[in-house]
Residue, then its C-alpha position, 0 to 999 in steps of 0.5 A: m555988484t550984479a552977477v554977469v549973465d551969459n549969452n546962454g542965460v547962465v550967471q558967471e559965478r561959482r555957488l555951492v548950494t550943496e556938497i560935492p557931488g550932491p544928492r541928485s549927482s549922486a543917485m545919478l552916478a548910481r544909475k551911472t554905475d548900473a548902465v555904463s561900462a566901469g571902463v568909462g570913468v569920470s574925474l568929477p562925478v557932478f551930472i551937468e544940466r546947463a553950462g555957459g561962458g566959464v561956468l558948469v550948473d550941475v543937476d543940484g543947482n551948483h555952479l562950477i568954474d570950469m577951467g578944463s573946457g571939456i579938455a580944450v573943446t568948447t574954447v569959444g564958452n559952452a553953447n556959444p550962440l554962434v554955435a548953438d544957432a548954427v547947429a540948429e538951423q542945420a539940424h532943421a535943413f537936414t542932419h546927414t547924408c554922408f558927404m561921400v555919397t551926396p555931399y554939401e557946402g558946409y563940409v567945403d566951407v569947413c575945408e576952405k577956412l582950415n586952408q586959409l587959417t593953418p599955417g603956411d601959403h602953399a596950396k593946401r587940401s583938407a578931409l574932415f573925421n569924427s575925432g583927433a585920434e581918427a584925424v591922427e590916423n588918417a594923417v599916417k594913412i595919407a604919408r605912408y600912401a604918399t612916401k611908400r615907407s612905413a615907419v612912424i617917429v613919435l615922441e617920449h610923453g607924447y599922446h595921440g589916441r585911443t585907437n590900436l595905431t593912436m595907442a601905439l602913437t601914445a607914450k603912457n600906458m595907464p590908463y590908455k594902453e594897459g592890457f590893450g595890446p598888441f598894437a600897431p607895429e612901425v612905431y617908434r619913439v624918440p626923446t623930446s624936449y622937456p626943459f624942466r627935466d633936461g638939465p642943461h641941454d637946450g632944444k637942438e641938442v635934444a633934437l639931435w639925440a632925437t634924430t641920431k635915434i632915428e638914423k641908426e635905429v630906424g634909418a630915416h629912408n624908411v621913416a613916413a612921418i614924425v608926428v609931434e605935439p608942438i606943445q605935448g597935452e596929456g604928457g604934461f603940457i610940455v613946451p619944447a625948448p626953442g630950437f627943439i621943433s625946428s630942428i626936427a622939422e629940417f631933419a624931416s624936410a631933409n630926409g623926404i619924411v612928412f612932418i605932421a603936427d598934432e594940434i588937437q589939443s593946443g589948435f584954434c587960438r588956445t595957445g595965443d595964436w591960431f596954432a601953436m605952430d605959428h609961435e614956432g615959425v614951422v610950417p608942417d607938411m600936415i596938420t591935425t585938428a579937432k577939440g576946439i574946432a566945432g565948439g563941442m560938436p564931433l569934428a576933426a580934421v587933417t589939412g596939408r600939401a595939396d600933393l600929400m593930400d591928393a596923393v590917395h586914391a579916391g575912396g581912400l579917405g572918408g567914413t559914414y559920419g566924417g564931417n557931418p553937416v551939424a558939426c560943420a556948421g558948429a565949426l563956422g560958428a565957432i570959427r566965426w566967434m574966434e574971428e569977430n572976438n580976436a580969439c588969440a588975444l583973448a588967450r594972451d590976456i588969460e596968460a597975463l592973468m594967470v601966469p603972474r599969479l602961478q608963479a607967485m604960488a611957485e615962490n611960496f609953495p616949493q612943491i610948485g617946480d614949474v610953471r608953464g604953457r602959453g595963452a590959455m593952455l597952462a600947467i603947473e608940475l608937482v614935485e617933492p620940495g627940492t627935487r624933480n621927483a613926481n608928487a602925484s599924491l599932492a596933485a590928486d589931493l589938490n585936485k579933489y580940494c578944488h572940486q569940493h570947492g567948486v572948480l572943476t580942474l584937470t591933472a595931467g602928465t606922465y607922471g601924473n603930477v601936472f595941473r593943467f588949466l584950460p579955461s575957455l576964452a569966454t570966461p571972465k576974468a574974475l571967475i578965473e581969479e577966484a579959481l586961482t584963490i581956491l587953488e592957493a587956498g588948497f595949496e596952503k591946507l594941504t602943504 
């Protein structure tokens, strides 16, 4: 059978020609150790020189199946031609002016697209930034400015970034917060819906626990914003039970609180809808986006109600590189690919392929306590058989097994026991099937 070649010329097959990592990657890792801060870790110590579709090619010539997409960034496939060509054309025209000094059309084009695509048909405005953490931080700034309140509510297991404020918003201590305090004040954490661990309690009941805690311990009238991931990312791909998100949103609306949807990992067709909030039927007051927005270029955004976004004084929002013209070109290329290729349907196809395989594994391996997710944002939670006790050691061993056999996988979760799957929507189905076969072989060997 002739191997599939993606538009970037990368053969779409798993091919191992050395051990993982190979000799050239090992030599480069030694250089990394000498040159790069030890605080910057790596999950899989292979150095990549080319990528496309669902494959990463390392410096030793190994072809690895990519089930991580740069943590949900290369949703449209790595080096997607529509992204790469748009980036190259813009880079030849000009690379930077700073939009706050002399603006350019690409920034406006991206904002118009975001206002069109995000949930709700109300009047919206957008502002562009560099990273997801920066987007979340600016969303909180806007909410505080507009409401003249200071408190911010976040959920257990949530992840929102690595800046000082977003570390405060993030739940998990290690490695994100350990030793980096003190953190920004006026941040309060409340329960979230975690169906695998909630027992008989439904989404509305857990939402009531959360809102009661807000009322009694913070005071709803003091709250500027509630920041919610519709599907939690680093926390373990936790999909809340029906009724949780809508109940929290209703509480926010009733109390003049800005409801912020953090769609940095779940947005841009990743879950089978343009945004995960579409599935919930909830229209947030503001939505933060990044990762999949620009096909690998650094870009992020806050999109929200026009009255909120326009409340801030001129000059109150921005940043030197925010909405860089080259990154904006990448975003327009990525969004065009999503529209032309019905990317939401591609994500649902991946779910239809993967979930039955993962559920069949769960029947054979009691270490799989839960299979969850939507679209191409899926996960399994590993436990000690017959319990809900986290099995982080098995997750680590399985991750290593997959890496050694040419499949890039990622773990996640507050307890370090969740395997998350984030294949690009351009990944050939045969590669996904092969990756799952290797994962299953890992279970057979290790359990």
